[in-house]
N, C-alpha and C positions, 0 to 999 in steps of 0.2 A: 740357833734353834734347830731342834731335830724334827724330822718329819713324823708322820703317823707310824705307829708300830706295825710291823707286819708279822704274820704268823709264820713259823717255820714250815717247811713242806711236810705233808702228812707222810708218815713212814708206812711202807707196806709191812705186812706180817712176816715174821721170820720162822714160823713153825714152832714157837716156844712151848705151845700147849698141845701139840699133836698127841693124840691118844689119851687125853685127859677129859674129864667131864667136870664142869664148873657150875656151881649153884650161885645165881645172882639174884639178890632180893631187890625190890623196888625197881624192877627192870622194865616196866611198862612206861611209855611216855617218851619224853625227850630229855630226861635228866641224866645224871651221872650213872644211874643203874643201867639204863639202856646203853649208854656209851661204853660202860664196862663190858656188858654182854657182847656188844658189837665187836669190841677189841679182842675179847677172848675168842670169838669166832674167827676173826682175821688171823689170830695166832694159831688156829687149827683145832681149837677145843670144840667139843659138843657142849651145849649149855642147857641147864634146867633154869627156867625163869620163873620168878615169883613176884606177885604184886597184889594189891587189894582191888584193883580195877580190872574186871573181867574183859570188858570191851577193848581196853588198851592192851591188855595182855594178849588177846587174840591178834591184834594188829602187830604187836611185837613178834609173835610167831611167824606171821606172814613176812615181815621185813627181814627176819634172820634166817628164814627158810629151813632147809634140811638139817641145819646144825642144832636146832632146838629139839631135844629129846623128850622134854616134858615141860608143862606149864601148870603152875599151881596157884590158885587164888588163896592168898594167905596174908594176914597182917602180922608181921614179925614183931610189932610193938606190943602185941597181946601174947603173953607167954603160953597160955593154954592153946590158943589158935596156932601159934608157931609150932608147938609140939605136934598137934594134929596134922599140920601141913607137912612136916618132915616125915611123919609116920605114913601119911596118905600115899605119897609117891605114885600118883596116878599118871603114868605117861599117856600123852595123847588126850588129856582131858579137854584142853582148849585148842589143841592143834593136832594135826593128823599123824605126827611122828610117834611111833610106839616103842622104840628101843631106848632102854635106860641102862647104862653101865652102873655097876655097883662098886 
């Protein structure tokens, strides 16, 4: 019999995304979107986070800190709202950081 499975050690970032800005949807909360945004930050990226939940989006900004350049409340499953969200690009709407790379 084998024992319980163990997770491999967590890898530190290697700077793979330094100088890049990444848009991550469904980034608020504790799911794969947040994990993706977190990993992008660990790899050196600035991130734009998007989600439908304003309160959790603000919490995500706090957790990811200075690497968040913008946060947009947007439901990407609604095509019209998604289009408005991408056109909106309001840096700092839910967090204090104002810089947004194009």
